[in-house]
C-alpha positions as CSV (number, residue, x, y, z in Angstrom):
1,X,88.2,34.3,165.7
2,X,85.9,34.6,162.7
3,X,89.1,34.9,160.4
4,X,90.7,32.2,162.0
5,X,88.0,29.8,161.2
6,X,87.9,31.1,157.6
7,X,91.4,29.6,157.4
8,X,89.9,27.3,155.3
9,X,88.3,29.7,153.2
10,X,90.6,31.9,151.3
11,X,93.6,30.2,151.9
12,X,92.6,26.9,150.9
13,X,91.5,28.6,147.9
14,X,94.7,28.9,146.6
15,X,95.4,25.3,146.0
16,X,93.5,24.8,142.8
17,X,94.5,28.2,141.4
18,X,97.8,26.5,140.0
19,X,95.9,23.8,138.4
20,X,93.4,25.7,136.5
21,X,95.6,28.0,134.3
22,X,99.1,27.4,135.3
23,X,100.0,26.9,131.6
24,X,101.3,23.2,131.0
25,X,102.0,22.5,134.6
26,X,102.2,18.8,135.8
27,X,100.6,17.5,138.8
28,X,102.9,15.4,140.9
29,X,102.6,13.5,144.5
30,X,103.9,15.9,147.1
31,X,103.1,13.5,150.2
32,X,103.9,10.0,151.4
33,X,101.2,7.4,152.0
34,X,100.3,9.2,155.2
35,X,101.6,12.6,156.4
36,X,100.9,14.7,159.6
37,X,101.6,18.3,159.9
38,X,101.0,20.3,163.1
39,X,100.9,24.2,163.1
40,X,100.7,26.7,165.8
41,X,98.1,29.1,165.1
42,X,98.8,32.9,166.3
43,X,97.4,36.4,166.1
44,X,99.9,38.2,163.7
45,X,100.4,41.3,165.3
46,X,100.2,40.2,168.9
47,X,101.9,37.0,168.6
48,X,99.3,35.4,170.8
49,X,98.8,31.7,170.6
50,X,95.3,31.0,169.4
51,X,95.4,27.1,168.9
52,X,96.4,24.6,166.6
53,X,95.9,23.3,163.3
54,X,96.7,19.6,162.4
55,X,96.7,18.4,158.6
56,X,96.7,14.7,157.9
57,X,97.2,13.8,154.0
58,X,96.5,10.0,153.0
59,X,97.2,8.5,149.7
60,X,95.1,5.5,148.4
61,X,92.8,5.7,151.5
62,X,90.8,2.6,152.8
63,X,88.0,5.1,153.8
64,X,86.4,6.7,150.9
65,X,83.2,7.7,152.2
66,X,81.7,10.9,153.4
67,X,77.8,11.5,154.5
68,X,77.2,8.2,153.8
69,X,78.4,8.1,150.3
70,X,81.1,6.3,148.7
71,X,83.4,8.1,146.3
72,X,86.2,7.0,143.6
73,X,88.7,8.7,145.4
74,X,92.6,8.3,145.5
75,X,93.2,10.9,148.5
76,X,91.8,11.8,151.7
77,X,92.8,15.0,153.9
78,X,91.7,16.1,157.3
79,X,92.3,19.7,158.5
80,X,91.5,19.9,162.2
81,X,91.7,23.6,163.7
82,X,91.3,23.9,167.4
83,X,91.0,27.3,169.1
84,X,89.5,27.3,172.6
85,X,86.0,26.3,172.8
86,X,85.8,26.4,168.7
87,X,86.7,23.5,166.7
88,X,86.5,23.1,162.8
89,X,87.2,19.7,161.4
90,X,87.2,19.4,157.5
91,X,87.6,16.0,155.5
92,X,88.2,16.3,151.8
93,X,88.0,13.2,149.4
94,X,90.1,14.0,146.3
95,X,90.9,12.5,142.9
96,X,94.2,13.6,141.2
97,X,94.6,16.2,143.9
98,X,91.2,17.6,143.1
99,X,88.3,18.1,145.6
100,X,85.2,15.9,145.0
101,X,83.7,15.7,148.3
102,X,84.2,17.5,151.7
103,X,82.4,17.5,155.1
104,X,83.1,20.5,157.4
105,X,82.1,20.2,161.1
106,X,82.4,23.3,163.1
107,X,81.6,23.1,166.9
108,X,81.2,26.1,169.1
109,X,79.9,25.2,172.6
110,X,76.6,23.3,172.1
111,X,76.3,24.7,168.5
112,X,77.2,22.4,165.6
113,X,77.3,23.0,162.0
114,X,77.9,20.3,159.4
115,X,78.3,21.3,155.8
116,X,78.3,18.6,153.3
117,X,79.8,19.1,149.6
118,X,80.6,17.2,146.4
119,X,81.3,18.3,142.8
120,X,79.7,16.7,139.9
121,X,79.9,17.6,136.2
122,X,80.0,21.6,136.0
123,X,78.3,22.0,139.4
124,X,79.3,22.1,142.9
125,X,76.6,20.7,145.5
126,X,76.2,21.6,149.2
127,X,73.7,21.5,152.1
128,X,74.0,22.7,155.7
129,X,72.9,20.7,158.6
130,X,71.1,18.1,156.3
131,X,68.8,20.8,154.6
132,X,67.9,21.5,151.2
133,X,70.7,20.7,148.7
134,X,71.8,23.9,146.5
135,X,74.2,24.0,143.9
136,X,76.7,26.3,142.0
137,X,78.1,26.2,138.6
138,X,81.8,26.1,138.5
139,X,82.5,24.3,135.4
140,X,84.2,21.0,135.0
141,X,87.8,22.1,135.5
142,X,89.5,25.1,137.1
143,X,88.0,25.1,140.3
144,X,88.4,23.8,144.0
145,X,86.8,23.9,147.3
146,X,87.6,26.7,149.5
147,X,89.2,24.9,152.1
148,X,91.9,22.7,150.3
149,X,94.3,25.5,149.2
150,X,97.6,24.7,150.7
151,X,97.7,21.2,149.6
152,X,97.0,21.6,146.1
153,X,99.7,24.3,145.5
154,X,102.3,21.4,146.5
155,X,101.4,19.3,143.6
156,X,103.0,22.0,140.9
157,X,106.3,23.3,140.4
158,X,106.5,26.2,142.6
159,X,109.9,27.5,141.3
160,X,108.3,28.7,138.1
161,X,104.7,29.4,139.2
162,X,103.2,32.3,137.1
163,X,100.0,34.5,137.8
164,X,96.9,31.9,137.3
165,X,93.2,31.9,138.5
166,X,90.7,29.6,139.5
167,X,87.1,29.6,140.6
168,X,86.3,28.7,144.1
169,X,83.0,27.4,145.3
170,X,82.1,28.9,148.8
171,X,79.3,27.1,150.5
172,X,79.4,29.7,153.5
173,X,78.3,32.3,151.1
174,X,76.7,30.5,148.4
175,X,79.0,32.2,145.8
176,X,81.6,31.1,143.1
177,X,84.6,33.6,143.1
178,X,88.0,33.9,141.1
179,X,91.3,33.9,143.0
180,X,94.8,34.3,141.5
181,X,98.2,33.2,142.5
182,X,101.8,34.0,142.0
183,X,105.2,33.1,143.4
184,X,106.7,36.4,144.5
185,X,109.7,35.8,146.8
186,X,112.3,33.7,148.7
187,X,112.4,33.7,152.4
188,X,114.8,32.0,154.9
189,X,112.6,30.0,157.6
190,X,113.4,27.5,160.3
191,X,111.7,24.0,159.2
192,X,111.2,21.4,161.8
193,X,112.4,18.2,160.5
194,X,112.2,15.3,162.6
195,X,116.1,14.9,162.6
196,X,116.5,18.5,163.5
197,X,115.4,22.1,162.6
198,X,117.1,23.4,159.3
199,X,117.2,26.8,157.9
200,X,115.8,26.9,154.4
201,X,115.1,29.1,151.6
202,X,111.4,28.9,151.0
203,X,109.1,29.9,148.0
204,X,106.5,32.5,149.0
205,X,103.2,32.3,147.0
206,X,100.5,35.1,147.0
207,X,97.0,34.6,146.5
208,X,94.4,37.3,146.2
209,X,90.9,37.6,144.9
210,X,90.6,38.8,141.3
211,X,87.2,40.6,142.2
212,X,87.0,44.2,143.3
213,X,87.5,44.8,146.0
214,X,90.2,42.3,146.3
215,X,91.5,43.0,149.8
216,X,94.6,41.8,151.0
217,X,96.6,38.8,149.6
218,X,97.5,35.7,151.8
219,X,100.9,34.1,151.6
220,X,102.1,30.7,151.9
221,X,106.0,29.7,152.2
222,X,107.2,26.2,151.0
223,X,110.2,24.2,151.0
224,X,112.0,23.7,147.5
225,X,111.4,20.7,145.4
226,X,114.6,19.0,146.2
227,X,115.7,15.7,147.6
228,X,117.7,17.7,150.2
229,X,114.4,18.9,151.7
230,X,112.3,15.8,151.5
231,X,111.0,13.5,154.2
232,X,110.9,9.8,153.5
233,X,108.9,7.2,155.3
234,X,108.0,3.7,154.4
235,X,106.0,4.5,151.3
236,X,107.8,5.0,147.6
237,X,107.0,8.4,147.5
238,X,108.4,11.1,149.8
239,X,106.7,14.1,151.2
240,X,107.9,17.4,149.8
241,X,107.4,21.3,149.3
242,X,106.0,21.4,152.8
243,X,104.1,24.6,153.8
244,X,106.0,26.0,156.4
245,X,104.1,29.1,157.3
246,X,101.1,30.8,156.0
247,X,99.7,34.4,156.8
248,X,96.1,35.4,156.4
249,X,95.8,38.9,157.3
250,X,95.6,38.6,161.1
251,X,96.1,34.8,161.4
252,X,99.5,33.1,161.1
253,X,100.1,29.5,160.8
254,X,103.6,28.0,161.5
255,X,104.6,24.5,161.1
256,X,106.0,23.0,164.5
257,X,106.3,19.2,163.6
258,X,105.9,16.8,160.7
259,X,105.7,13.1,160.2
260,X,105.3,10.6,157.5
261,X,104.7,6.8,157.1
């Protein structure tokens, strides 16, 4: 169960990996004005259903506040993980697809833990349950929050991703770590488009800690960057490069539905 909640830990680290050192890659919009993705969360070995994860991405959000502060944000993402009596809801405010502030609320029974973070200059600031504010030095670029991984990856050209690295600020451990990412293979997966399920050759991206011991890599599979696999709504930009499946050691996330506006 602990690793499930960490979904948003090593996994989401991946996102910024591509931004920091991808060697000239250009960020581009990867979702419509509002996009909702729902995942089934299962035990990788037993296939037992553990819960759900819902991800909502918004471009140009009306609400740009977190923890009572207003930010110059152009994006807002909410990741809501629910497994039995445990829920973890994380809200990110972003600017040009980089996290500038976040709020994570973890609830288990009557126990509630709220972690607030923001990035300013070369530092990542964080506090837990309104306690003392602490900071970690990350540098002004090439970093990401430890729980925003799968989204940020989508903003880059996955067909030519090469090994890259990025610093990850982790409020849970009070450390800054480095992760690397690499596109490794292609796998045919069932993608649940609203008009009907399609079998699609999806790109796999592997992410691992660069520090020793590095442990096992995590994997995420994305649909190709092609109009044939996009999903359009009322907004000008379509949603594309959907993360269809993510495997984090003993936890697997499988996309079950998606919609855009």
